[in-house]
N, C-alpha and C positions, 0 to 999 in steps of 0.2 A: 404275555409275550406276543401271542398272535394278534391281540388287539393293537399293540404298539406298532407291529409291522403293517397292519391294515391302515392305521392312522398315518404312518409315514408315506405309504403308497398313495393314500387319498390326498395328502398335502402336496406331494410331487405332481400328481395328476392335475389338481386344481390350479397350481401355479403354471404348469405347462399348457393346460387347455385354454386358460383365459388370459395368458400373458404373451407378450412378444419376447422371445428368448434371445439373449445376446450375452457375450462375454467381453466386458470392456477392456480388460488388461490380461495379457499372458506374460508370465514371468519365466525367465530362462537363467539357469545358473551355470557357471563354469569356473575353472581355476586357471590361473596364469602364473607360471613360474618366473620369479625374478632372479633368484639365486638358489643355492642349495638349501638355504634356511628360511627364505622369505617367499611368500606367494601373495597373489591378489585373489580374493574371492570376488568374482565378477557376477553382478546381478543385472540382467538386462530386462527392461520392461518394454514389450511390444504393445503399443497403444492403438486402439482402433481409431479410424479416421473420425475427426470432429470431437474426440474426447481428449482430455488433458489430465495429467497427473501432477500433484503439487510437490514442490521441493521439500528437502529436509529442513531448510531454513525459512520458516514462516513466522511472522510476528505473532506475539500473543494476541488473543481475541480475533485471530484470522482463521483461515481454513485449516483443516487437519493436515499436518505435515506428513511426509513419508518417513517412517521410522523403521530401523533394522535392529533386531536383537539376535544374539547368537548364544547358544548353550555352551557355557564355559567347561572345558575339560583340561586335563594335565598335558594334553598333546600339543597345545598351541596357545598363543597369546595374541590379543589384538594389538595392532600398532595404529594409534590415532583413531580418527573417526572416518566413516565412509565418505569417499569423495563423489562428486557428481558433475555432470556436464553443465555448460553455461545456461542452457534453456532460454526461456523468455521471461522478462519481467514486465508486469503491467501495473498501472496505477489504478487500483480498484476504487471506484467511487462510493461503494457501499461501506467497505471496511475502512476507507480513508487511509490506505497504506499501500506500499509497494509489495506485490506478491509474485513469486517466481513459480513457473510451472513448465511442464514438458509436453510436447506433442509428438505423435507418431512413434518415437523410440527414445528411451532414456537408459543410460548405462551408469551403474554405481559400482564402486570398487572399495573393498575393505582389505587393507594390507594386514597380513598376519605373519608371525614368526613361528616356525615349526620347532617344537621341542622334542619330537620323536622321529626316528628314521623309518618307522613302520607306517604302512598305509593306514589311514583312518578316515572316518566320516565326521563332518561338521553339520550340525543342525541349527537352523535359524528360523526367523519369522519376519515377514515384512507387514507392517500396518500402513494402509494408504487410503487416500480418498480420490475418487475420479469424478469429473464433471464434464458435461458437454455444453453445447450452446444454449440448452434449454433447461437442464436439470442437473442436480448433483446426487450422487449416491452416498449412503452412509459409509463410515470406515469399514474396510474389509481387511482380513488377516489371512495370509497365505504362508504355508510352510515352505522353507527353503532347505535343500539338501545338497551338500558338496562332498565329493570323494576326492581326497588328496592323493594324487597318483605318485608312484615311486619314480616314474620317469619324468623328463622335462616336457615342456610344451603346454599347450592349452587343451583341456579336456572338457567337453560338454557333458553335464551330468544329469540334468533334469529339466523338464518343462512343466509349468503348472499355470493355472489360471484361477480366477475368482470361482470359488465353489458355490457362491450364492448367485443364482441366475434370476434375474428380475425383469419386470416389465418396464419398458421405457415410456414415461409419460410425455405426451406431446403437448407442448405449450407454445405460446407465441413469442416469448422474449428471446432475443438474439444477442449473443455476446460478440462484440466486434472482433474480427479475426486479426486485425493488425494493431492491437493495443500497444505492442512493443514499439512499433513504428510511430504510433501517436505519442508515446512517452518521449522518444528521441526527438520528435518534431517539437514537442512542447519545450524540451530542454533547449533546442536550437533557438526557438522564437524568444524565450525568456532571455537567453544569453545575447541574442541579437539586439533586443531593445535595451538591455543593460549596457551594451557597447555604446549605443547612442547616448545613454544617460551619462556614461563616463566621459564622453566627448564634451559634455557641457559642464565639466568640473574645472576649477581654476588651475589645475595642474596640466590639463590637456588642451583646452580651448586656445590659450595664448600660443601654443606651439604651432598652430596652423599657419599663421602669417610667417613665422620663422622658417618653417619648412618650405613654404612657397618661395620665399626670398632665396633660399639655398638653391632650389632647382632652377629658378630664373637665372641666377648668376652662372651656374655650372653648365647649363644646356645651351649649346650654340645655335641649335635649330629647334623649331616647334616639335618636329617628329622625335628628336632626341629627348626633348623634355617630357613628352608623353611616354616614351619608352622607360625613362628613368623613374617617372612617377608610378608606372605599372610595377616595376621591379620593387620599388619602395613598399607599395601596398602588399605585394606577394610576400615580401620579407616580414612584414608585421604579422601576416597570417601564419607563416611558418613558425615564427617565434612562439606565439601563443598556443598553436596546435601542438607544438613539441612539448610545451608544458603540460597540456592535457594528456598527451601520450605517456609522459613520464609517470603521472598519477596512475593511469590505467596499467602500465607495465609493472610498477612496483606493488600494486595492490592485487590485481587480477580480479576476475569476475566473482569467484566464490568469496574472496575477502571483502569485496565491495558489498555483496549481498548480505554477508554476515554483519558488516559494519552498520548497515541501515537499522538493524534491530539491537545493536550492542549498546548496553547502558552507558559505558564509558565514552564510546564514540559520541553519543548524543550530548553528554555532559560537557566533554571537552570542546565540542564545536559550539555549544551554547556559550561557553566562556570566550572562545575565539571571536564569535560574531559580536559579542558584547564589547570586546576590545576594539574591533573594527568600527562599531557604531560610535563609541566614545571618541575615537580618532576623527571620524567624520564630523562630529558635533563640535570639534575644535579644541579638545583638551590637550592633544598632542598630535604629532604627525609620525606615521610609520614610513621610514625612509631606508633605502639600501645604503651600504657603505659608499661614501663619496669617491673612494678610489676606483670603484667599479665604473662609475660614470667617466672619470678621467681617462682610464685605459680604453674604454669603448670610443670616446671622442677622438682619441689619437688614431684609432683604426679607421674611423669615419673620414678623417682628413685625407686619407690616401686616395680617395676617389674610386671610380670604377664600380663594378657590381659589388665587390666586397665592401667598398666604402659605403655604398647605399644600404647594404644589409646592416652594417654596424650603426648607421644612422638610425635605422628602424629600432635596433636594439637599444640605442641611447634614448629614444622616445619611451620605450618600455620601462627603462630604469629611472629616468627623470620624473616620469608621471606616476611612479609606483605609489606615492603617498595617497593618490586619488584612485588609481585603478586597482591597487593591491587588495583593498578590502572587497571590492566588487568581484575581482577574479577569485579571491579566496572563498567568497560566499557561493559563487557559481560552482566551483569545484566541490564544495561541501554538498550542495544540493544534488549535483550530478552523481557524486559518489554514493550519496544516500539512496539513490535509485537502484543501486545494485547492478547496473548494467556496465559492462566493462568499457564500452566505447562512449558511455555517457560523458565523461570529462573531455574526450576529444571533440565530440559534437558541440559541447558547451563552449569550448575555446574557439572552435571554428566560427560559431555564430557571433561571439564577442569580438573576435579579431576582424571578421568581415565588416561589421558595423563600424569599427574603428578605422579600418583601412580605406573604405570607400570614400569618405569625405576628404581624407588626406590625399588620396590618389587623384580625385577629381580636381581639387583646388590646385594641386601641384601641376596637373596637366593643363588646366585652364585658369591661369592666374587672374584673369579679368573677373571671374566670379567672386573674388574676394570682396568686391565693393558691396555685395548684397549681404555680407555677414554683419550681425550686430556687434557693437563694441563690447570689449571686456569690461567687467564692472562687478558691483556687489552681487548681482543676480547669480553669478557663477558660484559664490559661496552658499547662496540660498539653495541651489540645486544639490550641493554637497551635503548640507544639513538635512534636507528632505530625505536623501538616500540614507543618512545616518539613522533617522527615525524608522525608516522601513527595515533596515538591518536589525535594529533593536527589537522590533515586533517579530521578525522572523526568528530571532534567536530563541524566543520563548517556546516556539514549536518544538525545538530539540529538547528543551528541558521537560516539556510536557510528554514527549515520547519516552524519556527515561522514567518518569513517574508512572506512566501507563504500564510499562514492562514490569516494574517492581510492584505495581498495584499498591502504592503507598497512600494514595488519595490525599497527598499534600498539595497537589496542583490540579484541583478539580476544575470542571468546566467554568463555574462562576468566577474562580480566581483568574483563569486565563482570560476570560472575556473582560473582567474588570481591569486587568493590566493593559489589554489592547485599547480599552476605552481611555485609560489614562494616557497612553502613548499618543494616540491619534488626537485626543483632546488637547494635549500639550503642543502637538504639531500645528493644530488649528490656531492656537494662540500665537505661536511663533509666526505663522504666515500672515496673521492679522497685525503683526508688529508689536504685540504686547510683551514678547520675550525677546531679549537680545543675547546672542552668544558671542564668544571671544573674537572671532574674525569678521563679524558683521560690520558693514559700513553704516554710518549714520544716515537715517532716512527721515524725511519730513512727511512723506506720503508713500503708499504702496501702489504698485502697478495694477492694472486691470488683470493681467495674467496671474499675479500672486493672489489677488482677491478671489479670482475664480477657483484657483487651486484650494484656497482656504475654505471656500464654500463647499467644495467637494468633500474635503476631509471632515468638515463639520457635519455634513449630511451622513457620512459614513459612521461617524462617532455616535450620532443620535440613533442610527439604524441598529447599532450593536447593543444599546441599553436594554431593550426588551429581552435580550438573551439572558440577562440575569434572572428573569422570571420564566424561563423555559422556552422562549421563542427559538425556532430551529436555526435561524441565521443561515439560510441556504447559500448566500453569497460567499460565505467563508467556511462552509461545512468541512472543508478538507483540513482546516487548521486547528480549531479547538478540540478538546476531548469529546467523545460521543455523549449524547444527552444522559445516558444512564450513569455515566461516570461523573457524578455531581453531588453536591451536598444534599440536594433534593431534586429528583428528576422532574418535579412539578414546578420548580423555580423557587426563588427566595420568598419566604413568608407563608408557605403552605405546608401543612402537615401531611403525613402519608395518606390519611383518609380524606384529605381535602381535595381541592381542585375540581369540584363540581360532580363528584360521584353521585349517581342516582340509584344506587343499589340499596341504600338505607341499611348498611351492615354495621352494627355496633361492635361486633367481634368477629374476627376472621375464623372460618371453620378450620379444623385440623388439616394440615397439608396444603392450605391455600395461601396465596399472596396476591397483592394487587400489582398487576403488570404496569410498570412505568413506561412511558408517561401517560398511558391511556386510562389508568385506574380501573382495569378490568379484573374482576375476580378470576383467578387462574389457579388450576392445579397442575402439578407436574408428575402426578402419580395417577395411573389409570383407575385403580380400585377405589382410592379415596375420592376422586372426582365423581366416579359413577355412583358411589354411595350417597354423596351429597345431592346429586341430581335427582335421585329417587326420593330423597327426603323433601326436597323443595318442589318436586313435581315439574321439572323442566327437562327439555331434551339436552343431549350432550353434543358439543361440537369438538370432535377430535382434531387436533392440529398437529400433524406429524411435521416437525420442523427440525432445524439444526442451528447451532451457534454460528456455523460457517456457511449457512444457506443464504445465498445472495437474493434469490427471488422471495424468500420468506420475509426478509427485511423490507423488500420493496412492497410486498402486500401490506405489512404492518404500517409502513410510513405513508403509503399512497392510497390504500383502500380502507383499512380499518379505521383511519382517522376521520373519515367522512361521517357526518352527524347521523345519518339514517342507518349506517352500518354499525357505528359505535354504540348507538342506543340499543340495538338488538344484542350485541355482544355483552353489554353490561346487564341487561334486564331479562332477556328472553331465553338465553341458553346458558349452560355451564361449560366454560372453556377448559379443556384439558390439553395442554401443550406438552407433547412428548418429544424430547430432544434425542434424535437418533445418533448424535455424535457426542453425547455426554460421556466423558472419559472417567467419571468416578466409578470405582469398583463396586460391584454388587456386594451387599453385606454377606458375611459368612452365613452359610445355610441357605442363601437364596440363589447361589450359582447352580444353574441347571444345564443339562445337556442340550446342545443345539439340535433342533429338529431339521434344520436345513443342512447342517454339516455334522452328520453322525460321528461320534467319537470325540467331538470337541465341546468344551463347556463355554457358556456365555460368561464373560468376565466383567463386562462393563454394563452400566445401566442403559447406555445408548444401544448396545447390541440387543438388549431385551426388547426395546421399543421397535427397533428396526426389524427384528424377526416377527414381532406381532403384526406390523404393517405388511410385510411380505407374505406371511402365511394367510392372514385373514382377508387381506384386500388385494393380493396379487400384484403389488407394486412396491418399489423401493425408492421412489423419487420424492423429493420434497420441493415445495410445500405440497401437502396432501390433506384435504379437509373432508371429514365424514360427519354427518348428522345421525345420531343414534337415538332410538326410543327407549322405553322403560326396560325392554328385554334385550337390549344391545342390538336390535335390528336396525338396518339401514332405513332411514326415512325417505331418502331419494338417492340418486346416483352421486357418489363422491366427486369432488372437483380438485384440480391441481392449481397451478398458478393462473389466477384470473384477474388481470389488471383492470378490466372493465368494472367500474364500481356498480353500475346498474345490474350487470349480469350476476355479480356476487351477491348483491342485495336480494335479487329475485330468487336466487338459489336458497338463501337463508329463509326468506318468507315462505317458499314452497315447502321446505322441510318442517318448519314450525307449524304451518297449517295442517300438514298431515299428522303431526304429533297430537294436535288438539282434536 
């Protein structure tokens, strides 16, 4: 007993003496009375500056979400799931997914129904993950306690914080602070250019001279013509922004965020986009009821500001067969982002691009002489948009397959489909394929030839993706490289791909890390035993499935020849995932040395505690080179994006081992 106390004191002293102590999140609980029988359990997270906490709704294979559990008793029952604030949604380039998180403060509420009129207590637990600009911490688990009062009102009951105090590792990578703003800006820009594309379709482009003719006849003076044109443009914007607002209003932020990872959402919108694409290719037209156009035209004939507004509405209705699929696709993409104002921003960008040309040509009719004549090229634009929508549709089907982990739609299948789509588009642009509404052509224009060459180049670029090429230009669309028939590409076995370790049979507990073909252990003891057997130093890799900088190290540093050669031949790699949520086998669950009285439940907790106690840090990535007796060969390092620096660190440790 005395020995255990001394060990605990030594552990606490070593972490405190050699680490920078901080508390990333403090949790505060309270109860909020809604009626005599219903309450809200209110959980507030106070987050230190520059740190953020992840949402409850995080896609599979993403960061660890915030999760709440409550000990059930006969005194109450839960109503629904915990609600949360809007937060921020970012487009993460490493995980290729939309991720929601909170900064500074976050409030969660769990509604309950009281089944007893006596005061009682509710116990719960929150599991969560926190990150800052430079590093992420492993999942933490904090107890929550609520006292249900007999009187009304709000009662604060407890304040708690992370019990694990850790060292903050200083690294150079910075996460942009305004990723949410960048996401909205990207939505706006995509929608804006889509609006210009819609302008060049056969349903919209011919409307320009008709609109100019209307304003020329109705406006008695040039000033009045400019005013009416301006009102017309504003009316177009109001109509489409109102549509975006309706989508945001009916869904709400939480619903949009949940939709982005929902299986049925992705499948349904895959089907919708396929229908839109087939419509653009000429199989049929999607039109609104003709009676709508008749009624709106009648209102437009009345003149005045109201008449101009209804003329703008008539444009939206008449051109729906061309603009509808584009608008639908934009709304789907914006909704998939999980941001409540995304659809509004998307429709603002689209309508602005649509309104500007109509307004300018209506205000200055003389500019009409510079416009190209309508013709078959308008249908070509529409067909090209159809091919692009068809390609985009398969991204949604891929998302559903990833969530279900079915492996029906792996990376090679996705890339092959895109090669087929853009290859067919290339043949169409070269005039080898004709679709229903195409005009007869004897030759193709220079513009069409140029676009065909671009799509041909893009098609050829994607072909090596079948053999494992990363395809960085489209990395946000296909499934990740590990989600494939073979991470090394078609035609290679698991032990192929140029491995230079000459291993005929994998040791117990080892596997080859794809796509690098590095012999890797995920168990400390098994990896250490193998290292002693083959007389090599150990490289401990404290990592995480949700660790952004870990993936950057693997994708940008480990792949370099001089580093990869060392990892394959000169060290034994032991990768310990601190966010591994698999439960420890029965009999292996031990008491936590950092949180007395609590047991370690998950494999990741075991490795996280090992890193914290032995090396005084809890950030990832964290690399340690060990000798035969588990001694450090040199000073451990964290995120090291400089290839030469990481290589020199490896060479230094190996030299000391020898």
